RODRENNU-969847 format. One record per residue (C-alpha): chain; residue number from 1; z, y, x. Coordinates in steps of 0.5 Angstrom, whole numbers, plus 500, padded with zeros to 3 digits. Each point is the difference from the previous one (the first is absolute). Layout:
# RODRENNU-969847
+----+-----+-----+-----+-----+
| ch |   i |  pz |  py |  px |
+----+-----+-----+-----+-----+
|  A | NUM |   Z |   Y |   X |
...
+----+-----+-----+-----+-----+
This chain:
# RODRENNU-969847
+----+-----+-----+-----+-----+
| ch |   i |  pz |  py |  px |
+----+-----+-----+-----+-----+
|  A |   1 | 529 | 095 | 688 |
|  A |   2 | 507 | 501 | 498 |
|  A |   3 | 501 | 500 | 493 |
|  A |   4 | 505 | 505 | 497 |
|  A |   5 | 506 | 496 | 498 |
|  A |   6 | 500 | 497 | 507 |
|  A |   7 | 499 | 507 | 504 |
|  A |   8 | 506 | 502 | 496 |
|  A |   9 | 504 | 494 | 502 |
|  A |  10 | 498 | 501 | 507 |
|  A |  11 | 502 | 508 | 499 |
|  A |  12 | 507 | 497 | 497 |
|  A |  13 | 502 | 496 | 507 |
|  A |  14 | 497 | 506 | 504 |
|  A |  15 | 504 | 505 | 496 |
|  A |  16 | 507 | 496 | 502 |
|  A |  17 | 504 | 503 | 505 |
|  A |  18 | 502 | 496 | 506 |
|  A |  19 | 507 | 500 | 501 |
|  A |  20 | 505 | 497 | 505 |
|  A |  21 | 503 | 494 | 497 |
|  A |  22 | 507 | 502 | 502 |
|  A |  23 | 499 | 507 | 496 |
|  A |  24 | 496 | 496 | 494 |
|  A |  25 | 506 | 496 | 498 |
|  A |  26 | 504 | 506 | 499 |
|  A |  27 | 495 | 504 | 495 |
|  A |  28 | 500 | 500 | 493 |
|  A |  29 | 496 | 495 | 496 |
|  A |  30 | 495 | 505 | 497 |
|  A |  31 | 499 | 503 | 508 |
|  A |  32 | 499 | 492 | 502 |
|  A |  33 | 494 | 500 | 495 |
|  A |  34 | 496 | 505 | 504 |
|  A |  35 | 502 | 497 | 507 |
|  A |  36 | 498 | 494 | 505 |
|  A |  37 | 504 | 497 | 505 |
|  A |  38 | 500 | 493 | 503 |
|  A |  39 | 507 | 497 | 502 |
|  A |  40 | 501 | 500 | 508 |
|  A |  41 | 494 | 505 | 501 |
|  A |  42 | 503 | 507 | 502 |
|  A |  43 | 494 | 502 | 504 |
|  A |  44 | 497 | 506 | 495 |
|  A |  45 | 493 | 499 | 503 |
|  A |  46 | 500 | 492 | 499 |
|  A |  47 | 502 | 501 | 492 |
|  A |  48 | 495 | 505 | 499 |
|  A |  49 | 495 | 495 | 503 |
|  A |  50 | 502 | 494 | 496 |
|  A |  51 | 500 | 505 | 494 |
|  A |  52 | 493 | 502 | 501 |
|  A |  53 | 498 | 493 | 501 |
|  A |  54 | 503 | 497 | 494 |
|  A |  55 | 496 | 506 | 496 |
|  A |  56 | 493 | 497 | 502 |
|  A |  57 | 502 | 494 | 496 |
|  A |  58 | 498 | 503 | 493 |
|  A |  59 | 494 | 503 | 504 |
|  A |  60 | 497 | 493 | 501 |
|  A |  61 | 503 | 498 | 507 |
|  A |  62 | 501 | 492 | 501 |
|  A |  63 | 507 | 498 | 498 |
|  A |  64 | 500 | 495 | 506 |
|  A |  65 | 498 | 505 | 505 |
|  A |  66 | 504 | 505 | 498 |
|  A |  67 | 506 | 495 | 500 |
|  A |  68 | 499 | 498 | 507 |
|  A |  69 | 499 | 508 | 502 |
|  A |  70 | 507 | 501 | 496 |
|  A |  71 | 503 | 494 | 503 |
|  A |  72 | 498 | 502 | 507 |
|  A |  73 | 503 | 507 | 499 |
|  A |  74 | 507 | 498 | 498 |
|  A |  75 | 501 | 493 | 504 |
|  A |  76 | 503 | 504 | 506 |
|  A |  77 | 505 | 503 | 495 |
|  A |  78 | 502 | 493 | 498 |
|  A |  79 | 501 | 497 | 507 |
|  A |  80 | 493 | 497 | 501 |
|  A |  81 | 501 | 495 | 494 |
|  A |  82 | 493 | 500 | 498 |
|  A |  83 | 501 | 495 | 493 |
|  A |  84 | 506 | 505 | 498 |
|  A |  85 | 495 | 506 | 501 |
|  A |  86 | 494 | 497 | 497 |
|  A |  87 | 505 | 499 | 494 |
|  A |  88 | 502 | 507 | 500 |
|  A |  89 | 493 | 502 | 500 |
|  A |  90 | 498 | 496 | 494 |
|  A |  91 | 506 | 503 | 496 |
|  A |  92 | 499 | 507 | 502 |
|  A |  93 | 492 | 499 | 498 |
|  A |  94 | 503 | 497 | 493 |
|  A |  95 | 505 | 505 | 499 |
|  A |  96 | 496 | 507 | 502 |
|  A |  97 | 494 | 498 | 498 |
|  A |  98 | 502 | 497 | 493 |
|  A |  99 | 504 | 506 | 499 |
|  A | 100 | 494 | 505 | 501 |
|  A | 101 | 496 | 496 | 495 |
|  A | 102 | 505 | 500 | 495 |
|  A | 103 | 501 | 507 | 501 |
|  A | 104 | 493 | 501 | 498 |
|  A | 105 | 500 | 495 | 494 |
|  A | 106 | 507 | 503 | 498 |
|  A | 107 | 497 | 507 | 500 |
|  A | 108 | 494 | 498 | 496 |
|  A | 109 | 504 | 496 | 495 |
|  A | 110 | 504 | 506 | 498 |
|  A | 111 | 494 | 504 | 499 |
|  A | 112 | 498 | 496 | 495 |
|  A | 113 | 506 | 497 | 497 |
|  A | 114 | 498 | 504 | 493 |
|  A | 115 | 495 | 495 | 499 |
|  A | 116 | 503 | 494 | 504 |
|  A | 117 | 507 | 501 | 498 |
|  A | 118 | 503 | 493 | 503 |
|  A | 119 | 500 | 497 | 507 |
|  A | 120 | 501 | 492 | 501 |
|  A | 121 | 503 | 498 | 506 |
|  A | 122 | 496 | 494 | 504 |
|  A | 123 | 502 | 496 | 506 |
|  A | 124 | 494 | 496 | 504 |
|  A | 125 | 503 | 493 | 497 |
|  A | 126 | 501 | 496 | 506 |
|  A | 127 | 506 | 497 | 503 |
|  A | 128 | 502 | 505 | 504 |
|  A | 129 | 502 | 505 | 494 |
|  A | 130 | 507 | 502 | 500 |
|  A | 131 | 504 | 498 | 494 |
|  A | 132 | 502 | 507 | 498 |
|  A | 133 | 493 | 502 | 501 |
|  A | 134 | 497 | 493 | 496 |
|  A | 135 | 505 | 502 | 494 |
|  A | 136 | 496 | 507 | 499 |
|  A | 137 | 494 | 496 | 500 |
|  A | 138 | 496 | 502 | 493 |
|  A | 139 | 505 | 505 | 498 |
|  A | 140 | 497 | 506 | 497 |
|  A | 141 | 504 | 507 | 499 |
|  A | 142 | 498 | 507 | 499 |
|  A | 143 | 496 | 503 | 505 |
|  A | 144 | 505 | 506 | 501 |
|  A | 145 | 507 | 496 | 500 |
|  A | 146 | 505 | 501 | 505 |
|  A | 147 | 500 | 493 | 502 |
|  A | 148 | 493 | 501 | 504 |
|  A | 149 | 504 | 505 | 504 |
|  A | 150 | 503 | 494 | 504 |
|  A | 151 | 496 | 494 | 498 |
|  A | 152 | 493 | 503 | 501 |
|  A | 153 | 497 | 495 | 505 |
|  A | 154 | 501 | 499 | 506 |
|  A | 155 | 507 | 501 | 498 |
|  A | 156 | 503 | 496 | 506 |
|  A | 157 | 497 | 498 | 507 |
|  A | 158 | 494 | 495 | 500 |
|  A | 159 | 499 | 501 | 492 |
|  A | 160 | 493 | 499 | 498 |
|  A | 161 | 501 | 501 | 493 |
|  A | 162 | 495 | 505 | 496 |
|  A | 163 | 501 | 504 | 493 |
|  A | 164 | 494 | 500 | 495 |
|  A | 165 | 499 | 505 | 494 |
|  A | 166 | 501 | 497 | 493 |
|  A | 167 | 497 | 504 | 494 |
|  A | 168 | 504 | 501 | 494 |
|  A | 169 | 496 | 495 | 496 |
|  A | 170 | 501 | 495 | 506 |
|  A | 171 | 507 | 501 | 499 |
|  A | 172 | 500 | 498 | 493 |
|  A | 173 | 496 | 494 | 501 |
|  A | 174 | 505 | 497 | 505 |
|  A | 175 | 506 | 502 | 495 |
|  A | 176 | 496 | 496 | 495 |
|  A | 177 | 500 | 494 | 504 |
|  A | 178 | 507 | 500 | 502 |
|  A | 179 | 503 | 502 | 493 |
|  A | 180 | 503 | 493 | 500 |
|  A | 181 | 503 | 500 | 506 |
|  A | 182 | 508 | 503 | 501 |
|  A | 183 | 500 | 507 | 502 |
|  A | 184 | 502 | 499 | 507 |
|  A | 185 | 494 | 496 | 501 |
|  A | 186 | 495 | 504 | 498 |
|  A | 187 | 495 | 503 | 505 |
|  A | 188 | 500 | 507 | 497 |
|  A | 189 | 507 | 503 | 501 |
|  A | 190 | 503 | 504 | 495 |
|  A | 191 | 507 | 502 | 497 |
|  A | 192 | 506 | 496 | 504 |
|  A | 193 | 495 | 496 | 504 |
|  A | 194 | 497 | 506 | 503 |
|  A | 195 | 507 | 503 | 501 |
|  A | 196 | 502 | 494 | 504 |
|  A | 197 | 493 | 500 | 504 |
|  A | 198 | 502 | 507 | 502 |
|  A | 199 | 507 | 498 | 502 |
|  A | 200 | 497 | 494 | 504 |
|  A | 201 | 501 | 494 | 496 |
|  A | 202 | 494 | 496 | 497 |
|  A | 203 | 500 | 494 | 496 |
|  A | 204 | 496 | 494 | 502 |
|  A | 205 | 498 | 494 | 496 |
|  A | 206 | 504 | 494 | 503 |
|  A | 207 | 503 | 504 | 505 |
|  A | 208 | 505 | 505 | 496 |
|  A | 209 | 501 | 507 | 503 |
|  A | 210 | 497 | 502 | 506 |
|  A | 211 | 502 | 506 | 505 |
|  A | 212 | 495 | 504 | 501 |
|  A | 213 | 503 | 506 | 503 |
|  A | 214 | 497 | 504 | 505 |
|  A | 215 | 502 | 499 | 508 |
|  A | 216 | 504 | 506 | 500 |
|  A | 217 | 504 | 498 | 494 |
|  A | 218 | 501 | 493 | 503 |
|  A | 219 | 501 | 502 | 507 |
|  A | 220 | 502 | 507 | 501 |
|  A | 221 | 496 | 507 | 501 |
|  A | 222 | 497 | 498 | 507 |
|  A | 223 | 496 | 494 | 497 |
|  A | 224 | 493 | 501 | 498 |
|  A | 225 | 498 | 505 | 494 |
|  A | 226 | 494 | 503 | 498 |
|  A | 227 | 498 | 504 | 494 |
|  A | 228 | 492 | 501 | 499 |
|  A | 229 | 501 | 507 | 497 |
|  A | 230 | 504 | 503 | 505 |
|  A | 231 | 495 | 504 | 504 |
|  A | 232 | 505 | 505 | 503 |
|  A | 233 | 507 | 501 | 500 |
|  A | 234 | 503 | 505 | 496 |
|  A | 235 | 504 | 505 | 504 |
|  A | 236 | 505 | 503 | 494 |
|  A | 237 | 502 | 493 | 498 |
|  A | 238 | 502 | 499 | 508 |
|  A | 239 | 504 | 506 | 500 |
|  A | 240 | 504 | 498 | 495 |
|  A | 241 | 501 | 493 | 503 |
|  A | 242 | 501 | 503 | 507 |
|  A | 243 | 505 | 505 | 503 |
|  A | 244 | 497 | 506 | 503 |
|  A | 245 | 500 | 497 | 508 |
|  A | 246 | 498 | 493 | 498 |
|  A | 247 | 494 | 504 | 496 |
|  A | 248 | 498 | 504 | 506 |
|  A | 249 | 500 | 494 | 505 |
|  A | 250 | 496 | 496 | 495 |
|  A | 251 | 495 | 506 | 499 |
|  A | 252 | 500 | 501 | 508 |
|  A | 253 | 498 | 493 | 500 |
|  A | 254 | 495 | 500 | 495 |
|  A | 255 | 496 | 506 | 503 |
|  A | 256 | 500 | 497 | 507 |
|  A | 257 | 496 | 494 | 497 |
|  A | 258 | 496 | 504 | 495 |
|  A | 259 | 503 | 499 | 494 |
|  A | 260 | 501 | 506 | 495 |
|  A | 261 | 505 | 501 | 494 |
|  A | 262 | 498 | 503 | 494 |
|  A | 263 | 502 | 507 | 499 |
|  A | 264 | 507 | 500 | 497 |
|  A | 265 | 504 | 505 | 496 |
|  A | 266 | 501 | 507 | 504 |
|  A | 267 | 508 | 499 | 499 |
|  A | 268 | 499 | 494 | 504 |
|  A | 269 | 496 | 503 | 505 |
|  A | 270 | 505 | 505 | 501 |
|  A | 271 | 505 | 495 | 501 |
|  A | 272 | 496 | 496 | 505 |
|  A | 273 | 499 | 506 | 504 |
|  A | 274 | 507 | 502 | 500 |
|  A | 275 | 502 | 493 | 503 |
|  A | 276 | 494 | 501 | 505 |
|  A | 277 | 503 | 507 | 502 |
|  A | 278 | 507 | 497 | 502 |
|  A | 279 | 497 | 495 | 505 |
|  A | 280 | 504 | 502 | 505 |
|  A | 281 | 505 | 505 | 497 |
|  A | 282 | 496 | 506 | 503 |
|  A | 283 | 495 | 502 | 495 |
|  A | 284 | 494 | 495 | 502 |
|  A | 285 | 495 | 499 | 495 |
|  A | 286 | 495 | 494 | 501 |
|  A | 287 | 493 | 503 | 500 |
|  A | 288 | 493 | 497 | 500 |
|  A | 289 | 498 | 493 | 504 |
|  A | 290 | 495 | 502 | 506 |
|  A | 291 | 494 | 496 | 501 |
|  A | 292 | 500 | 494 | 504 |
|  A | 293 | 498 | 500 | 508 |
|  A | 294 | 498 | 495 | 504 |
|  A | 295 | 506 | 496 | 503 |
|  A | 296 | 504 | 503 | 495 |
|  A | 297 | 506 | 494 | 498 |
|  A | 298 | 502 | 504 | 494 |
|  A | 299 | 499 | 505 | 495 |
|  A | 300 | 502 | 507 | 502 |
|  A | 301 | 503 | 506 | 495 |
|  A | 302 | 501 | 507 | 501 |
|  A | 303 | 507 | 502 | 499 |
|  A | 304 | 501 | 508 | 497 |
|  A | 305 | 507 | 503 | 501 |
|  A | 306 | 501 | 504 | 494 |
|  A | 307 | 505 | 504 | 503 |
|  A | 308 | 497 | 502 | 507 |
|  A | 309 | 492 | 499 | 498 |
|  A | 310 | 500 | 495 | 506 |
|  A | 311 | 495 | 495 | 500 |
|  A | 312 | 500 | 493 | 504 |
|  A | 313 | 497 | 493 | 499 |
|  A | 314 | 504 | 494 | 500 |
|  A | 315 | 498 | 493 | 499 |
|  A | 316 | 501 | 495 | 494 |
|  A | 317 | 506 | 496 | 504 |
|  A | 318 | 503 | 507 | 502 |
|  A | 319 | 500 | 502 | 493 |
|  A | 320 | 503 | 494 | 497 |
|  A | 321 | 506 | 500 | 505 |
|  A | 322 | 501 | 507 | 497 |
|  A | 323 | 500 | 497 | 493 |
|  A | 324 | 505 | 495 | 502 |
|  A | 325 | 505 | 505 | 503 |
+----+-----+-----+-----+-----+
């Protein structure tokens, strides 16, 4: 029998949309949080299979057996290099498996933050812990602080850290123990120490200030990034960031992969419809996506001409060409 938390973790993984890696890298970060991709694997069926296998991990599947199966699936895409495939399989299991567990923990911690208003960062304490993760070990911050948006584990590839709840009374006890320490060295972060942590700076005794900025701040937007509270992308925010044509391309891709955007303001909806209505300059408007049929390679959509009433069916690749034109 699967306990509810593990079932939720499995559902979290299965709920991700399999997305081609070339398309994935161009998506906004809040959409990436709902996606699943594997570098070099461009076969949608293989991506779906990999995702569903990894989802078995929180349901109690054997780690080593799953790693062998995942490695076997991705080995052909890595030139048959079995060692590289094994290492990649290990990384995939850790990243997506730990993300799923963490999403469940985060939801529970947010639901109980009034009773347990603080969170403590904890590493596994072995020799493989990275310096920036080790710098956060034992630090306590408010549960609803923005720091956790970018630092809730796993906040980098291979991260094995966890976050534990801390009651108000426990936080006061920790403060009392650290009272004689310099403010920057205290475990409960407040004032300037808290502001510094949000900015990616944490003081460590004997090591000075350690750079704990998340990967995307250090390496750019294509680096690893994940926020446990991002359950679904917000269409209105995306519309503000993207031009109508780019937004429509994104909307098409997400619809193809099974992702839905939250409803957006009617005015924005009208603007998007107008952009779609000018797909080829002749009044065509994008209609509904049609169900998949055996052997079908891409999503097909109904196109309605608002001037003549004519209805045709076009594949997503044809529509994308029209969008580029």
